[in-house]
N, C-alpha and C positions, 0 to 999 in steps of 0.2 A: 505499499499498500502498501501496507499501508492504507491504509484505505478506513474506509468506513464511518462516514460520522451522517449526521442530520439526520438518516431516515426512517433510525430502528425507532418503534413507539413504546411509550414507558409511561406510566402513570406517575410517576414521581421522580424530584431531582438524583435520592440517590434506592439506590438498593445495596443488600450486602451477603455477602455470602465469604463463609471463612471456619476455619477450627477456633476463631476466638470465642464463641458464644456468642456474646452481646457484641450489635454497633458503636460503636467505641472503641480503642483501643488501653487497655491497660500499659503501667510502664513499661514493664516488660513483655509486652504482646508488638508485633513486629507488623506495623501495618502494610499492606503491598495496595497499591488501586489502578484498577483496569476497570475497562468499558464492560456493561454487561451485556454478554453475550457466554455461549455454550461453553468455547473457551478458560475460561475466566470461573465458568462452573468445575471443568474441570481441575483449573488449578487448585480450587477450593478442596477438593478430595485430596487430593496429592499434597497438600497441607495436612493433613489427618494421618499420613505414612512420616512425614516432616516434625510433627510435632511425639509421634508413637515413639521413633527414635530417639532422639534426644528429650521431647520435655520441654520444649519451649513453643510457646502457641506462635502462629499466625493469622491474619487477618487478611481478610480478601472483603475491600472495599471494592463493589462496581459501582458505575453510574452512567447511567445510559447515552448510549452512544450519541444522541446528539447536545450532550449537555456536556461530555465529555471535556475534549479541546478548550474550551472554553472556563469550567471551573480550574484544568492545569493553570492555563494560560491569567487569567484575569484573575485568579484566589491564592492558586497555589504562589505560582510562580512572581506575581504581583506583587503579593502579600508576603513572598518568602515563609510560607505558612512549614511549620514540620510536621505536620498533621500525616504527610505520609514520607515512611520510607527507601519504598520503591516505588516507582514509576514504570507502568509498561504502556509505553509513548509511539506511537505511531514511529516509523522510521524517519517520515521525512520531518518530524519532531527537532532531528537531531541537532542541525545550524544551529536554531533556534536557543537549543536550549544549552547547549557548549556557548555559544558565543557570549551570548548575556550569565554565562556563571551559574545555572539553575541544575546540573548534572555533572558527578563526582566524574574527574580523570582517573578509570578505571584500570589504564596501562597496565603500571606494575607490578597491581596486585593481579590482571589476569593474565599476563603471563607466568609467576607465579604457580597459584592456585587454580588455572584452568588449563586442562590439556586442551589449547587452544587447535592441535594440526587435528582433536575428534570434529571442529565442528566443519561444516560442509562453509569453504571458503566465501561464495556469496551471501552467506547469512549474515557472518562474522565483518565479509567487508561494508554491507547493506545496513543492517545495521546497527553496528556499534563502533563504526570508524570515521574518526574525523577529525581534518578533511580526509577526500580522497586521496587514499597512498600515505598518509602520514601515518600509520603504525599507532597511529593514539586511539586508544579505543573508551566509547562513556556507554558503551552498553554488551548487555550478555543477549547473544541470540534468547528465543521464548518462544514462540507461535511467529514458524514458520509459514509463511501463505504466499501464492499467486493464482494467480485468472486462469479457471479451466473450462470443463463446459459436459452436460449431462450429456445422454442420448437417452432415442427410444430403441432398446437392440428390438426388442418383437418388430419394428417397423423397418427397422433396416438388415433384418433377417426374412424379413415375407418374402415368399421366393416371385408371388407376381409383382412386388414393388421392384426386386431385385433385376430380375426381367424386363420389364418395361426401363431400371432407368439406367441399364448396359444399351439399350436400344436407343435411347437416347443424348448418350454422351459417350458411351464406347468406354466404357472402362468399368470396375465392380460398384459396386454400393458397400462402402466402408466408414468406419472414422474416418475423418478428413488426417492427410497431413498437409493440407496446401490451405492458404483462403481461398484458393480460386478454387478447391475444390469441397470446398462447407461451403462460397457460393452457387456452386451447381446440385447440391445435393439441399441448400435453403428452398432453390426456386424450386427444382421435384417438388420436395414436399405443402408447398403454400398452396393451399386449394382454397380459398375463403368462403365458395359455395360449400364448404365443409367443414367452416369453420376451423382452419386447421395452418396454420404458417410455418416455415420453414425453421427458422429459429428468432432466438431472444439475445438480445445484445445490449450490453450498458449505454446507453443516450441522455440521458440524466442531467441535468443542470447543475443536478445535487450533489454538494462536494467535489469527489473529484469523479464521479460515476465513469460519464462521456471522455475524462481523459485518460483514465485508466483505460478502458477498453479501445480506444483509439490509439493509444502510441504502441501497441502491440503492433498493428497493421503498419505503424510507423518505420519501426525499425523494421521491417518483415519486406519490407519495401527495398529496404536497404539505407533510408533517410535518418534524419534525429531533426533534436531541438536543439539542438549548439552547435556550430563546428567542433569536432573535438578536440582539436590541438590550440583553439583560442578562447570556445567557451564564446565565442558570439552567435545567436542566435540569426540575426542577419545572411540571408542567404543559406541555412540552414535548412530552416522549419519549414521555409518556404519557398522552397525547393521545388520542380520540376517531379520530382517521386515522389517527395510531402505532398505532392497538391494531387499527386495521380492516388494515392494509397487514403487521404482525406475523402477524393469524390469514391474510392471502393466503400470505402464504409459507408460512408451516407448513402450509398448505392443496395447493401444490403437493408436498410430499412424499410424495403418494399417486400423483403421476405417475413417481416415482424410482424404482429398481429398491433392493429389500430390502435393509438395511442405509445407508441413503444418510444416517442419522443419526451418519454416521464420515465424510462426502463432505468431501473437499476439491478442491483441482487437480493430483493425483497419479488420486486414485479417480474422477472426473469426466472425465480423460483415458485412461482404463483402461476407463471401462463404454463409451466410446465406441467404442472402438478393437476390443472384444469385439462390436460389435453389441446389446449390451445397452440404449443410448438412441438417440432421435434427432438431441437437442438434448443440447450439456455448455457448461455454462460453466466459464471460465480465464479466467485471465491470458495478455496477450499471450504476455508473455514466456515464457510454456509454451509458446505456437501451434507452435512448430514440429515439436514432435511428431506434433501434428494431418497434418502439409504428409509426413513424413515417412514414405515407401512400405514401408520397413525393419521401420516400428513399429505405423502406422495401415493396414491392409488396404484401409480405405475411402478414404485419400487424394487417390484422381482424384474420386472424387463427393465430396466434404466441401467442404462452401462455411463460410461464416463471415461475420456483421452483430453490429450496434450491439448493446449493450445495450439493451432498450428502457424508452419511455420509460409514462406514465400522462398522467394531469393537470400535471406534469411534468416533467421529463426533467433526470436528474444519472446519473452512471455512477462508479463509486468508481476511485479514485486507487488506483496500484499504484508500484514504481519507487524511486529511490535519487538521490542528489545525490551529489557528487564533494564531499568539506571536505577542507582542509587541519587535522590534527594539533598544537594549540600545542604538542605536546611535538615535534613533529619540527623536527631538522637542518638538513632540507631546505627549509626554508618557500618559498625564492626559486626550486629549483629548481621545485618542485611548483606555483608559480606559473606558469611556463613551459611546464609541460606543458598545463595546465591553457587558456592560453591557447590552444597548439598544439591543442586538442582542441573548442575553441570554432569554432573555423573552417571556414566553411562546406564549402569543399574537403573538410574530415578528415572533417564530419558529412555529411557523403555515404559516402565510405568506413566509416566506421561504420555507416551502413544495411547497405551494401552486404553487409557483413558480419554481419549480422543483428542490429544495435543496434537501437533502437524512440529515434529523434534526437525533440531537440526541436526543433532548426531550423528553423524555419516556414518560411522556401523550401524544403529538402529535403521535407520534414513532407507539403507540399502538389504536390511533385511530380509528374509522372507514372512518374519512374526507381524512384521509392520506392515509391509503388502498386503496382508494378509487380513488383518488385522479388518479395515473399512473399503467395500469393494473401490474408494474413490481413490486409493494409498498409492496404487500402483504407479496412476494415474500421477499421482507429487511428486512422488519419489521419481520418475521420468520427466519431470520440469522442474528439479530442484536448479539442474546448469544451465536454466537458460535466461535465468532470470537480470531483468534491470530493472530500474527505478527512473522516477521522476527527475526530481534533486530531490536533497534532502537541504542544502542553505538556508543562512537562515529568512530573506525571502520568499521563499516555498510559494507560502499562501498568496501572498500579491500575484505572482510565476500563476498561481494554481487560479486564481478568480478571472485569472485575464482570460486563459485555456477555457476554461471550462464556460464561459460567457460567451466567446470567440464562435468555439467550435457548435455549441449550441447555436446558434445564429444560422451559422452555415447547414446546421442538419435539419432545422425548420423553416429552412429556403430563404432567410431572411437578406442572407448573403452568400456571395460564391464562396466556394471552397478557397480561392486564389484568394478574396476580398479577407479571409478570418484571417488564412494563415498570413496575408502578411502584415495585418494588425496583430498576431499573434509575435511577430518577429520585433517591427518597431516598438512593441508596448514590453516586452520582453527585457529587448537592450535595455533599455531607457531606465527599467527595476536594478538591471546588474551594474548598470554606469553607478547610478543614483545611488546605489548600497556598495559604492566603488568593490564590486565582484566583476567589473569590465572596465579597460579604461577604453575614455571614449576617441575613435580617429579623429 
């Protein structure tokens, strides 16, 4: 992600789950704060194991996604609050948190206390390191996550559908390896007269939805947000390849249900379980819903595949890392817990509970791959991950990309106009932040 704020409904600002018992920690209780979702529930269960082994209590306080970022930035960081010891924050927060002094530098401690070679390099770099390539770490990977797809195996394996698809497209119907194949399959299964469409992808203007969905095609088309050598977005995000990538992503909307311009993870999952679509884009951390028979009536015939490639292959990173708050009064206890969390045997338990581990041995193990029906696809995705950016002006850049991309998706401006506007705005933001030299 990275990912996801603003869209999950909740009835209250705070929700609590953990092994500490009551909301609000005692002096000897370590307090972890995370968003309200299934991985946080899994972490609370893992904390019980930690308490049983050490006698030390841990509280996992959960804040609804739509309030989580605001609470951390505007209350905890702005007020230098000591109420939380460990913050499990989105990867993109790292630049702001580090440059403003909100996260503890963990470099020396991690090099001594954690077997860094056990952690997937992509996770260590994208969740923990700032600046990129510096070798300075401010977070330990917690929830490794990425975008993937769910699909209807019964539709793909139907002999009549397979015969008709091969007759029309000249190759066998199977989970797509390329975006061009995905487009063919989406077109083939789009049948408005039957109230069915081929695919549901992220188009929403909310938080990071459209940016996370589109940038995969951007990278797979051989384009990027900025020049990798100079960091200048001008001529990169508005290159010919980038424009073609955006045109392709917008064209997929024809094969999405009506109203897809507002789709993010909840909407794609709902469209799938309602039988409206044959394929659905989703973050792996939210895949449990697809496997839940009470939620998804097609759970038994649901398969999963890696987000496709094209001339290149890259997938949007999601997930979060564990960081220690600079304002915590229990930093040594936080390090003890994080060291325990990073051990392979505890990562295996984390995975068993439903967490997406960044431990290489666990990630590649048959136990992990077979634990959940989507874990094999996630394991295959791990080496393909890239991120938008985690610099201190991430939010300003994200706001621009969301607004302009959505204007293109809804036909208010052309793809070229949208990307020209993003290039100009991103360049100004970076120059104003002294992250890019003005020419």
